[in-house]
C-alpha positions in Angstrom: -7.7 -34.1 42.0 -4.7 -36.4 42.0 -1.2 -35.2 42.5 -0.2 -35.9 38.9 -3.0 -33.8 37.6 -2.1 -30.9 40.0 1.6 -31.1 39.0 0.9 -31.1 35.2 -1.5 -28.3 35.6 1.1 -26.3 37.4 3.7 -27.0 34.7 1.2 -26.0 31.9 0.5 -22.6 33.6 4.2 -21.9 34.1 4.8 -22.7 30.5 2.1 -20.4 29.3 3.4 -17.6 31.6 6.8 -18.0 30.2 5.7 -18.0 26.6 3.5 -14.8 27.2 6.5 -13.1 28.8 8.7 -13.9 25.8 6.1 -12.6 23.4 5.7 -9.4 25.4 9.6 -8.8 25.3 9.5 -9.5 21.6 6.6 -7.1 20.8 8.3 -4.4 22.8 11.6 -4.9 20.9 9.8 -5.0 17.4 8.0 -1.8 18.4 11.3 -0.1 19.3 12.9 -1.2 16.1 9.9 0.1 14.1 10.0 3.5 15.9 13.7 3.7 15.4 13.3 3.1 11.6 10.6 5.8 11.4 12.8 8.2 13.3 15.7 7.7 11.0 13.5 8.3 7.9 12.0 11.4 9.4 15.2 13.0 10.6 16.9 12.3 7.2 14.0 13.6 5.3 14.3 16.9 7.2 18.1 16.9 7.0 18.5 16.9 10.9 21.5 15.5 12.7 20.7 13.9 16.0 20.9 10.7 17.9 17.6 9.1 19.2 17.2 6.3 21.7 13.9 4.6 22.2 12.7 2.8 25.4 9.3 1.4 24.4 7.4 4.4 22.9 9.5 7.0 24.7 12.3 8.8 22.7 15.4 10.5 24.1 17.4 13.0 21.8 20.9 14.1 21.8 22.2 16.8 19.4 25.2 19.1 19.2 23.2 22.3 19.6 20.0 23.5 21.3 18.4 24.5 18.0 19.2 21.2 16.4 17.8 19.3 19.4 14.5 21.3 19.3 14.1 20.7 15.6 14.7 16.9 16.2 12.1 16.8 19.0 9.5 18.6 16.9 10.1 16.1 14.1 9.9 13.0 16.3 6.6 14.2 17.8 5.0 13.9 14.4 5.7 10.0 14.3 2.6 8.0 15.1 3.2 5.9 18.2 5.8 8.0 19.9 4.5 8.8 23.3 7.0 11.3 24.7 10.2 13.0 23.5 12.8 14.2 25.9 16.2 15.6 26.0 19.2 13.4 26.5 21.8 14.2 29.2 25.6 13.8 29.0 27.6 12.8 26.0 26.1 11.4 22.8 25.7 7.6 22.8 28.3 6.0 20.5 26.5 4.9 17.3 28.8 3.5 14.7 26.6 3.6 11.6 23.0 4.6 10.4 21.8 1.2 11.3 20.0 0.6 14.6 22.2 -0.2 17.7 21.9 -0.6 21.4 22.7 2.1 23.8 22.5 2.0 27.7 21.1 5.2 29.1 22.2 6.8 32.3 18.7 7.7 33.5 15.1 7.2 32.6 13.3 10.3 31.4 9.7 11.4 31.2 8.1 14.4 29.5 4.7 16.2 29.1 4.2 17.4 25.6 1.1 19.3 24.4 0.5 21.3 21.3 3.6 23.1 20.2 4.9 24.0 23.6 8.3 22.9 24.5 8.6 19.6 26.6 9.1 19.6 30.3 11.7 17.1 31.1 12.3 15.4 34.4 15.2 12.9 34.7 15.6 10.4 37.5 18.6 8.0 37.6 17.6 4.4 38.5 19.3 1.2 38.6 16.7 -0.4 36.3 17.2 2.2 33.8 21.0 1.7 33.8 20.6 -2.0 33.3 18.1 -1.9 30.5 18.9 -1.6 26.8 17.2 0.7 24.3 17.0 0.9 20.6 19.0 3.8 19.1 19.2 5.5 15.6 21.6 8.2 14.5 21.1 10.1 11.2 24.8 11.0 11.1 27.6 9.5 13.3 29.3 12.1 15.5 32.7 12.7 13.8 35.9 13.0 15.8 37.7 16.3 15.6 40.3 16.6 12.9 42.9 19.4 12.3 41.2 20.5 9.2 37.8 21.0 10.9 39.2 22.7 14.1 38.2 26.2 14.8 40.7 28.9 13.4 43.3 30.1 15.9 42.4 33.6 17.1 44.4 36.4 15.8 46.0 39.3 17.7 43.6 42.2 17.4 45.3 45.4 15.9 44.5 48.9 17.2 42.3 50.3 14.5 42.5 54.0 14.0 39.2 56.0 14.2 37.1 56.5 11.1 36.7 60.2 10.4 33.8 62.1 9.0 33.2 65.5 7.4 31.2 68.2 9.5 27.6 67.4 10.0 27.6 64.3 7.7 27.3 60.5 8.3 28.7 59.8 4.8 31.8 57.6 4.4 34.5 59.0 2.2 37.0 57.0 0.2 39.6 56.8 3.0 37.0 55.6 5.5 35.6 53.0 3.2 39.1 51.7 2.5 39.7 51.3 6.3 36.3 49.5 6.8 37.2 47.0 4.0 40.3 46.1 5.9 38.3 45.7 9.2 35.8 43.6 7.4 38.5 41.3 6.0 40.0 40.8 9.5 36.6 39.8 10.9 35.7 37.4 8.2 39.1 35.7 8.7 38.5 35.4 12.4 34.9 34.6 13.4 35.6 34.8 17.1 35.9 38.6 16.8 33.1 41.1 17.6 33.3 44.9 17.2 31.7 47.9 18.8 31.3 51.0 16.6 31.0 54.1 18.7 29.9 57.4 16.9 31.1 60.8 18.0 30.7 64.5 17.0 32.1 67.9 17.5 30.0 70.2 19.7 28.0 71.8 16.9 24.1 71.5 17.1 22.0 70.5 20.0 22.7 67.6 22.2 19.9 65.4 20.7 21.1 66.1 17.2 24.7 65.2 18.1 23.6 61.9 19.6 21.5 61.2 16.4 24.5 62.1 14.1 26.9 60.0 16.0 24.5 57.0 15.7 24.1 57.6 12.0 27.8 57.5 11.6 28.1 54.3 13.6 25.4 52.8 11.5 27.1 53.7 8.2 30.1 51.9 9.2 28.0 48.9 10.2 26.4 48.8 6.8 29.6 48.8 5.1 30.9 45.9 7.2 27.8 43.8 6.6 28.1 44.5 2.9 31.6 43.1 3.0 30.5 39.7 4.7 30.4 40.4 8.5 27.3 39.2 10.2 25.3 42.1 11.8 25.0 40.0 15.0 28.8 40.6 15.5 28.5 44.4 15.3 27.2 46.9 18.0 26.5 50.5 16.9 26.3 53.1 19.6 26.6 56.9 19.9 28.3 59.2 22.4 27.5 62.4 20.6 29.9 65.1 21.7 30.6 63.7 25.0 34.0 62.2 24.6 36.1 64.6 22.4 39.7 63.6 21.8 40.8 67.1 20.9 39.7 70.7 21.6 36.5 71.8 19.8 37.8 75.4 19.8 40.0 74.7 16.6 39.1 73.4 13.2 41.7 70.6 13.5 40.3 69.5 16.9 36.7 69.5 15.6 37.7 67.3 12.6 39.3 64.8 15.0 36.2 64.7 17.1 34.0 63.8 14.2 34.7 59.9 14.2 33.6 56.4 14.7 35.9 54.5 17.2 36.5 50.8 16.5 36.7 48.5 19.5 37.2 44.7 19.0 37.1 41.9 21.4 37.3 38.0 21.0 34.8 35.4 22.4 36.7 32.3 22.9 
């Protein structure tokens, strides 16, 4: 074979390889764009707020809460063609609008997903991953904090007087209900506050009966707060029975003071 034929053959092979490489890159980009569009449609249909980045058929998810992230992962796993879905690390990628954009990940991620079990995520930072671009889609841009959306300032917790009860009864009288209304109003206005309601008794009856009566009183106060808008997850009801008297049980006045529910509040910042 002459030198001219060998040279032209080499140039032809090189050209074919370059063309095939461009075609492969274009196909990968088209696939990422298609999966990004399907992800946007799927998340919007389920009213889920999340940011999703695709690298080939693999999706990485960022969300502002673990529950939102889990819901988004479950939704993305229903999309045909998605191979793995993993949790994104670090801050959410900046996505200015609902249209597809490009984000540069800090690490590659792989996941094993089977059935309905949670994905097992392994992240390995690589230079190649940091240099590559992926197609990202967000259902809702992450808003910047504004004064109107900021969490309310915690308020000073007042010292609430004990809620008193009649002898042998867990029923709330008018005075107890009025006090619980004010407590509920305070807790609704400040969602950082949680409360512990501790039921107490005088020394009448057996120990087990006193414990049960003290708990019934704490639960009666709990039910009143919940009815006035306080989430039950913010209330703890316990009983001390007759173990912590605040006055002598040898007098009627002392026994009346011991029949109570103490109100103890704390703030979770």
